[in-house]
C-alpha positions as a printed NumPy array, in Angstrom:
array([[139.018,  31.863,  89.205],
       [136.533,  34.743,  89.175],
       [137.349,  38.117,  90.63 ],
       [134.688,  38.297,  93.347],
       [135.53 ,  41.976,  93.979],
       [134.689,  42.959,  90.401],
       [131.819,  45.467,  90.307],
       [130.126,  45.376,  86.879],
       [129.046,  48.624,  85.241],
       [125.466,  49.2  ,  84.069],
       [126.28 ,  47.97 ,  80.552],
       [128.14 ,  44.942,  81.896],
       [125.09 ,  44.128,  84.035],
       [122.893,  44.285,  80.928],
       [125.181,  41.768,  79.242],
       [125.134,  39.585,  82.368],
       [121.332,  39.625,  82.359],
       [121.274,  38.19 ,  78.836],
       [123.835,  35.554,  79.786],
       [121.825,  34.61 ,  82.886],
       [118.759,  34.057,  80.723],
       [120.482,  32.21 ,  77.892],
       [123.698,  30.886,  79.575],
       [125.634,  30.801,  76.3  ],
       [125.262,  33.466,  73.64 ],
       [126.993,  35.373,  70.853],
       [127.562,  39.154,  70.851],
       [124.966,  39.691,  68.116],
       [122.246,  38.199,  70.322],
       [123.339,  40.446,  73.208],
       [123.088,  43.502,  70.935],
       [119.634,  42.44 ,  69.747],
       [118.34 ,  41.996,  73.299],
       [119.978,  45.018,  74.948],
       [120.145,  47.536,  72.126],
       [123.754,  48.272,  73.067],
       [126.223,  49.253,  70.351],
       [128.672,  46.662,  69.063],
       [131.708,  48.237,  70.749],
       [129.875,  48.528,  74.101],
       [128.993,  44.833,  74.013],
       [132.561,  43.881,  73.072],
       [133.996,  46.067,  75.845],
       [131.596,  44.558,  78.391],
       [132.391,  40.997,  77.315],
       [136.14 ,  41.661,  77.46 ],
       [135.867,  43.119,  80.967],
       [133.68 ,  40.231,  82.151],
       [136.054,  37.693,  80.604],
       [139.071,  39.375,  82.24 ],
       [137.233,  39.285,  85.582],
       [136.602,  35.555,  85.141],
       [132.82 ,  35.913,  85.02 ],
       [132.434,  34.677,  81.439],
       [134.475,  32.385,  79.237],
       [134.82 ,  32.098,  75.502],
       [134.506,  28.39 ,  74.618],
       [134.524,  29.081,  70.872],
       [135.034,  31.982,  68.519],
       [132.095,  34.369,  68.827],
       [130.469,  32.478,  71.7  ],
       [130.423,  33.449,  75.372],
       [129.308,  31.427,  78.382],
       [128.452,  32.607,  81.885],
       [130.572,  30.943,  84.575],
       [130.072,  33.329,  87.523],
       [127.294,  35.834,  88.076],
       [128.274,  37.684,  91.232],
       [126.397,  35.285,  93.467],
       [128.325,  32.15 ,  92.636],
       [129.416,  29.743,  89.957],
       [126.887,  28.915,  87.287],
       [126.179,  25.475,  85.924],
       [123.79 ,  24.482,  83.196],
       [121.62 ,  21.404,  83.455],
       [121.041,  19.6  ,  80.204],
       [117.967,  17.416,  79.925],
       [117.536,  14.865,  77.194],
       [114.055,  14.41 ,  75.81 ],
       [113.438,  11.066,  74.157],
       [111.083,  11.663,  71.24 ],
       [110.72 ,   8.037,  70.227]])
């Protein structure tokens, strides 16, 4: 359950922006997009995970589940290339 009272910092918002665009991403990609230092990205991800806004489905991979406006779902479309 996300903490709806959580107020993300500027750096946490930068991380959220990347997650909103890509839904699921690793910390390296966040660093490449934002220019934030490794520790800043890790701190932001930990805070967002503790607030219930992101989840870690696998080692080194983070997924957005809540973005401040509501729960996030990803639609997956299959393209038949036959």
